[in-house]
C-alpha positions as CSV (number, residue, x, y, z in Angstrom):
1,M,2.4,-19.0,58.2
2,D,4.2,-17.5,55.2
3,L,8.0,-17.5,55.7
4,F,8.1,-13.9,54.3
5,A,5.4,-12.5,56.6
6,K,8.0,-11.1,59.0
7,C,9.8,-9.5,56.1
8,R,6.6,-7.6,55.0
9,E,5.9,-6.4,58.5
10,F,9.5,-5.2,58.9
11,A,9.4,-3.5,55.5
12,K,6.3,-1.5,56.6
13,I,8.1,-0.2,59.6
14,V,11.1,0.9,57.5
15,Q,8.8,2.6,54.9
16,Q,7.0,4.4,57.7
17,A,10.3,5.8,59.0
18,K,11.3,6.9,55.5
19,D,7.9,8.5,54.9
20,N,8.4,10.5,58.2
21,D,12.0,11.4,57.4
22,Y,13.3,9.4,60.4
23,Y,15.4,6.8,58.5
24,P,19.1,7.3,59.1
25,Y,20.5,4.2,57.3
26,F,22.0,3.4,53.9
27,T,22.6,7.1,53.2
28,P,24.4,7.4,49.8
29,I,27.5,9.5,49.9
30,S,28.6,10.9,46.5
31,S,32.1,12.2,47.5
32,E,35.3,11.1,49.1
33,P,34.7,9.9,52.7
34,D,36.6,12.6,54.4
35,R,35.9,15.4,57.0
36,R,33.1,16.8,54.7
37,V,30.9,14.7,52.5
38,V,28.3,15.3,49.8
39,I,24.9,13.7,50.2
40,H,22.1,14.4,47.7
41,G,24.0,17.4,46.4
42,R,24.5,18.9,49.9
43,E,27.7,19.2,51.9
44,L,27.6,17.9,55.4
45,L,30.3,17.8,58.2
46,M,31.2,14.2,58.8
47,M,31.0,13.4,62.5
48,G,30.3,9.7,62.3
49,S,33.3,8.2,60.5
50,N,35.7,5.4,61.4
51,N,38.4,7.1,59.2
52,Y,40.4,7.9,62.3
53,L,43.6,9.1,60.6
54,G,41.9,10.4,57.5
55,L,43.9,8.2,55.2
56,T,41.1,7.5,52.7
57,T,42.2,10.7,50.9
58,H,45.9,10.6,51.5
59,P,47.6,11.2,48.1
60,K,50.2,8.4,48.6
61,V,47.6,5.9,49.8
62,K,45.4,6.6,46.7
63,E,48.3,6.4,44.4
64,A,49.4,3.0,45.9
65,A,45.9,1.6,45.1
66,I,46.0,2.9,41.5
67,E,49.4,1.5,40.9
68,A,48.3,-1.9,42.3
69,V,45.5,-2.0,39.8
70,R,47.9,-1.2,36.9
71,K,50.2,-4.1,38.0
72,Y,47.8,-6.8,39.3
73,G,44.4,-5.9,37.8
74,T,41.2,-5.6,39.7
75,G,40.7,-8.9,41.6
76,C,42.3,-12.1,42.7
77,T,39.5,-14.5,41.4
78,G,40.0,-17.0,44.1
79,S,40.7,-17.8,47.8
80,R,44.1,-17.5,49.4
81,L,44.3,-21.3,49.7
82,G,43.9,-21.7,45.9
83,N,44.8,-19.2,43.2
84,G,44.2,-16.0,45.1
85,T,47.5,-15.3,46.9
86,L,49.5,-12.4,45.6
87,D,53.1,-11.6,46.6
88,I,51.7,-8.3,48.2
89,H,49.4,-10.4,50.4
90,V,52.4,-12.2,51.8
91,E,54.3,-8.9,52.2
92,L,51.3,-7.4,54.1
93,E,51.2,-10.4,56.5
94,E,54.9,-10.2,57.1
95,K,54.7,-6.4,57.8
96,L,51.7,-6.7,60.1
97,A,53.3,-9.4,62.1
98,A,56.5,-7.3,62.5
99,F,54.4,-4.2,63.4
100,Y,52.8,-6.1,66.3
101,K,55.9,-8.0,67.2
102,K,54.2,-11.4,66.7
103,D,55.3,-14.5,64.8
104,D,52.8,-14.5,61.9
105,C,49.6,-13.0,60.5
106,V,46.6,-14.2,58.5
107,V,44.7,-11.7,56.3
108,F,41.0,-12.2,55.8
109,S,38.6,-10.7,53.3
110,T,36.8,-8.7,56.0
111,G,37.3,-7.8,59.6
112,Y,34.0,-9.6,60.4
113,S,35.3,-12.8,58.8
114,A,38.5,-12.5,60.8
115,N,36.7,-12.9,64.1
116,L,34.2,-15.3,62.7
117,G,37.0,-17.5,61.3
118,A,39.4,-17.4,64.2
119,I,36.9,-18.2,66.9
120,S,35.0,-20.9,65.0
121,A,38.2,-22.6,64.0
122,L,39.7,-22.6,67.5
123,I,36.7,-23.4,69.7
124,K,35.7,-27.1,69.4
125,R,33.5,-29.4,71.4
126,G,34.6,-29.3,75.0
127,D,36.2,-25.8,74.7
128,M,34.7,-22.6,76.0
129,V,34.7,-19.0,74.6
130,V,33.9,-16.1,76.9
131,A,32.8,-12.8,75.5
132,D,32.0,-9.3,76.9
133,K,28.3,-8.6,76.6
134,L,29.0,-5.6,74.5
135,D,31.4,-7.3,72.1
136,H,31.1,-6.7,68.4
137,A,28.6,-8.8,66.5
138,S,31.4,-10.6,64.6
139,I,32.8,-12.0,67.9
140,M,29.4,-13.2,69.0
141,D,28.7,-14.7,65.6
142,G,32.0,-16.5,65.7
143,C,31.1,-17.9,69.1
144,Q,27.7,-19.1,67.8
145,M,29.4,-20.7,64.7
146,S,31.7,-22.7,67.0
147,Y,30.9,-26.0,68.6
148,G,32.0,-25.0,72.1
149,T,30.4,-23.6,75.1
150,V,29.6,-19.9,74.9
151,K,29.5,-17.7,78.0
152,R,29.2,-13.9,78.4
153,F,30.3,-11.6,81.2
154,V,29.0,-8.2,82.4
155,H,30.7,-5.4,80.4
156,N,34.2,-4.7,81.7
157,D,33.3,-6.4,85.0
158,M,36.4,-8.4,86.0
159,H,34.6,-10.2,88.9
160,S,32.0,-11.4,86.4
161,L,34.7,-12.6,84.0
162,S,36.5,-14.5,86.8
163,H,33.2,-16.1,87.9
164,V,32.4,-17.2,84.3
165,L,35.9,-18.7,83.8
166,T,35.6,-20.6,87.0
167,D,32.4,-22.3,85.8
168,H,34.2,-24.5,83.3
169,H,36.3,-27.6,83.8
170,G,38.2,-29.3,81.0
171,G,38.9,-28.2,77.4
172,G,40.5,-25.0,76.3
173,K,39.3,-21.5,77.1
174,L,39.3,-18.3,75.1
175,V,38.4,-14.8,76.3
176,A,37.4,-12.6,73.3
177,V,37.0,-8.9,73.8
178,D,36.9,-5.6,71.9
179,G,40.0,-3.4,72.8
180,V,38.0,-0.3,72.1
181,F,34.2,-0.8,72.1
182,S,33.0,0.6,68.9
183,V,29.8,2.2,70.1
184,E,30.6,3.1,73.8
185,G,34.1,4.4,73.1
186,D,35.5,2.8,76.3
187,L,38.4,0.4,76.7
188,A,38.6,-3.2,77.8
189,P,40.8,-3.2,81.0
190,L,43.4,-5.5,79.6
191,D,45.8,-4.9,82.4
192,Q,43.3,-6.5,84.8
193,M,42.1,-9.0,82.3
194,V,45.5,-10.6,81.5
195,P,46.2,-11.9,85.0
196,I,42.6,-13.3,85.3
197,A,42.9,-15.1,82.0
198,K,46.3,-16.6,83.0
199,R,45.0,-17.6,86.4
200,H,42.3,-19.6,84.7
201,G,44.4,-21.0,81.9
202,A,42.6,-19.1,79.2
203,R,43.9,-17.6,76.0
204,L,43.1,-14.0,75.2
205,L,41.9,-12.5,71.8
206,V,41.6,-8.8,71.5
207,D,39.7,-7.1,68.7
208,E,41.7,-3.9,67.9
209,A,39.5,-2.8,65.0
210,H,38.9,0.7,66.5
211,A,42.2,0.9,68.4
212,V,44.9,0.4,65.8
213,G,46.2,3.8,64.8
214,V,44.5,5.4,67.7
215,M,45.6,3.8,71.0
216,G,49.2,3.2,72.2
217,R,52.4,5.1,71.8
218,H,53.0,3.6,68.3
219,G,49.3,3.2,67.4
220,R,49.4,-0.6,67.9
221,G,46.2,-0.5,70.0
222,T,44.8,-1.2,73.4
223,A,47.3,-3.9,74.3
224,E,50.1,-1.4,73.7
225,H,48.3,1.2,75.6
226,F,48.1,-1.0,78.7
227,G,51.6,-2.5,78.2
228,V,50.4,-6.1,77.8
229,E,51.2,-6.8,74.2
230,A,53.4,-9.8,75.0
231,D,50.6,-11.3,77.1
232,V,47.8,-11.0,74.5
233,D,47.7,-14.3,72.5
234,L,45.8,-13.1,69.5
235,I,45.2,-9.6,68.1
236,M,42.6,-9.1,65.5
237,G,42.1,-5.9,63.4
238,T,40.3,-4.6,60.4
239,F,41.4,-2.6,57.3
240,S,38.2,-0.7,57.1
241,K,38.9,2.0,59.7
242,T,42.4,3.4,60.1
243,F,43.8,1.4,57.1
244,A,41.3,3.0,54.7
245,S,40.5,-0.2,52.9
246,I,38.6,-3.5,53.3
247,G,39.6,-6.7,55.0
248,G,40.8,-8.0,58.3
249,Y,43.7,-9.8,60.0
250,L,44.8,-11.9,62.9
251,V,48.3,-12.0,64.4
252,G,49.8,-14.4,66.9
253,D,51.9,-17.5,67.4
254,A,53.2,-19.2,64.2
255,D,51.6,-22.6,64.9
256,V,48.3,-21.0,65.7
257,M,48.3,-18.9,62.6
258,T,49.2,-22.0,60.5
259,F,46.2,-23.8,62.0
260,I,43.8,-20.9,61.4
261,R,45.1,-20.4,57.9
262,H,44.1,-24.0,57.0
263,Q,41.0,-24.3,59.2
264,A,39.1,-21.0,59.3
265,R,36.2,-21.4,56.9
266,P,35.7,-17.7,56.1
267,A,39.4,-17.7,54.9
268,L,39.2,-20.9,53.0
269,F,36.0,-20.1,51.2
270,S,36.2,-16.4,50.5
271,A,38.1,-14.7,47.7
272,A,41.2,-12.8,48.7
273,I,41.1,-9.1,49.2
274,P,41.8,-7.3,45.8
275,P,45.2,-5.8,44.9
276,A,44.1,-2.2,45.3
277,A,42.8,-2.9,48.9
278,T,46.0,-4.7,49.8
279,A,48.3,-2.0,48.5
280,T,46.1,0.6,50.3
281,V,46.8,-1.1,53.6
282,L,50.5,-1.5,53.0
283,E,50.8,2.3,52.3
284,S,48.5,3.1,55.2
285,L,50.7,1.1,57.5
286,R,53.7,3.0,56.3
287,V,52.0,6.3,56.9
288,L,50.9,5.2,60.4
289,Q,54.5,4.5,61.3
290,T,56.0,7.6,59.6
291,E,53.5,10.4,60.3
292,P,52.8,10.3,64.1
293,E,51.5,13.9,63.9
294,R,48.2,12.5,62.4
295,R,47.5,10.6,65.6
296,K,48.4,13.6,67.7
297,H,46.0,15.8,65.8
298,L,43.3,13.1,66.1
299,W,43.7,13.2,69.9
300,K,43.7,17.0,69.9
301,N,40.4,17.0,68.1
302,A,39.0,14.3,70.4
303,H,39.9,16.1,73.6
304,R,38.4,19.4,72.4
305,M,35.2,17.8,71.1
306,S,34.7,15.7,74.2
307,A,35.3,18.6,76.6
308,G,32.9,20.8,74.5
309,L,30.1,18.2,74.4
310,R,30.4,17.3,78.1
311,G,30.5,21.0,79.0
312,M,27.1,21.5,77.3
313,G,25.6,18.7,79.4
314,Y,25.7,15.8,77.0
315,N,26.1,12.3,78.5
316,L,29.0,10.6,76.8
317,G,29.1,7.7,79.2
318,T,32.4,6.1,79.8
319,S,34.1,7.0,76.5
320,V,37.8,7.9,76.6
321,T,38.5,7.7,72.9
322,P,37.7,9.7,69.7
323,I,34.4,7.7,69.7
324,M,31.9,9.9,71.6
325,P,28.4,8.4,72.0
326,I,25.7,10.8,73.0
327,H,23.3,8.8,75.2
328,V,19.7,9.7,74.7
329,G,17.8,6.6,75.8
330,D,14.4,6.8,74.0
331,D,14.3,5.5,70.4
332,V,12.0,8.2,69.0
333,R,14.0,11.1,70.6
334,T,17.2,9.6,69.2
335,M,15.8,9.5,65.7
336,T,14.4,13.0,66.0
337,F,17.8,14.2,67.3
338,W,19.6,12.5,64.4
339,T,17.3,14.1,61.8
340,A,17.7,17.6,63.3
341,L,21.5,17.2,63.2
342,Y,21.3,16.0,59.6
343,D,19.1,18.9,58.6
344,D,21.6,21.3,60.1
345,G,24.5,19.8,58.2
346,I,26.0,17.3,60.6
347,F,26.3,13.6,59.7
348,T,26.2,11.2,62.7
349,N,25.2,7.6,63.4
350,A,21.9,6.6,65.1
351,F,22.0,3.4,67.2
352,V,18.7,1.9,68.4
353,P,17.9,-1.7,69.4
354,P,19.0,-4.3,68.5
355,G,22.2,-2.3,67.8
356,V,22.2,-1.3,71.5
357,P,20.3,-2.7,74.5
358,P,16.7,-1.5,75.1
359,N,16.3,2.0,76.4
360,R,20.0,2.8,75.6
361,S,19.6,4.4,72.1
362,L,22.3,6.9,71.2
363,I,23.9,9.1,68.6
364,R,27.5,7.9,67.8
365,T,29.9,10.6,66.9
366,A,33.6,10.4,66.2
367,V,36.3,12.8,65.1
368,I,39.1,12.2,62.6
369,A,42.6,13.6,62.2
370,T,41.7,15.8,59.2
371,H,39.1,17.8,61.0
372,T,40.2,21.4,61.3
373,D,39.7,23.7,64.2
374,A,37.0,25.4,62.2
375,D,35.2,22.0,61.7
376,I,35.2,21.4,65.5
377,D,33.9,24.9,66.1
378,E,31.1,24.4,63.7
379,A,30.3,21.0,65.1
380,L,30.1,22.2,68.7
381,E,28.0,25.2,67.7
382,K,25.5,23.0,65.9
383,F,25.4,20.3,68.6
384,E,24.6,23.0,71.2
385,R,21.8,24.6,69.1
386,V,20.2,21.3,68.0
387,G,20.6,19.7,71.4
388,R,18.8,22.5,73.1
389,K,16.1,22.6,70.4
390,C,15.5,18.8,70.8
391,G,15.6,19.0,74.6
392,I,18.6,16.6,74.8
393,I,20.6,19.2,76.8
394,P,19.2,21.9,79.1
């Protein structure tokens, strides 16, 4: 059989979706990624962003990026291990470690590579890594790239976690979970997870990609929200959401960070994040710490949007965050719903298998801090109209 046969079959399916106007992916935005975006010359209300604090358009954040290009140029031309380390990379690692009250930090080129690198570096033969069944793909790929035993437990089921941890003797153990689950919008119960991990001698890694800037009194994430920061061994995050840039990071014990800095292949063999991206994160971190009103407004929008959608009869599942998945179930109905929302001027994200389990297709929506009251009014009015038209709500 021709190796490319599967590619041709898949391409036919994609083309069929495009021909029927049911293709929701790789949509080109030709404006700033803020509360409203321009697509094919038409303005849409953005309700599917990870730009939680709206910092992609913050004047001081943009100026920091511009100034970094003026001083450092456009790229680093090498890995951090070689010629790619700038003084602002070191400054960023120091400030992130201080922000999380941890010893040290390692910055990666992407959030994906942070999980990939950390897990594959730590888990060796004889070790075991345990992941929630709904963990992000980067965690699962890090598990697969390791040489250890990989186990999964039922989503947020602490009995299942305990059972899986019991089923391993010898070697080290790592529990790796999302703090905020990026599609479902619910939280890992870290207050229950910490004592279980300790009882079984396991270390705990929490992916706070969708939690930093959102959860916790100071925006440090789910661990802060549950009051267990000192008990979480490793905290991972990304710069592509709240920090309005690109890259990822890991904070933790100094010796562990030294090991990962010298052993994680995605860090060793990837070019360092460019100066503009680094400066963007530094300024975004400053704004996060000095403008708490942004997080307050984000939650105001989230509570209002969630109450409105649930009041209409939408099934938002177990979400307790600004991420609000509208559970539809059927793949075709989900795509039809997405298209109708798009045609009415609302941009969302459609998730169908393999992005979600079979028969659990959904529309992922999210609010951001820069959404106005008028934006929320408009969104709710259109969700009600389109939802009734498509038969998603009664």
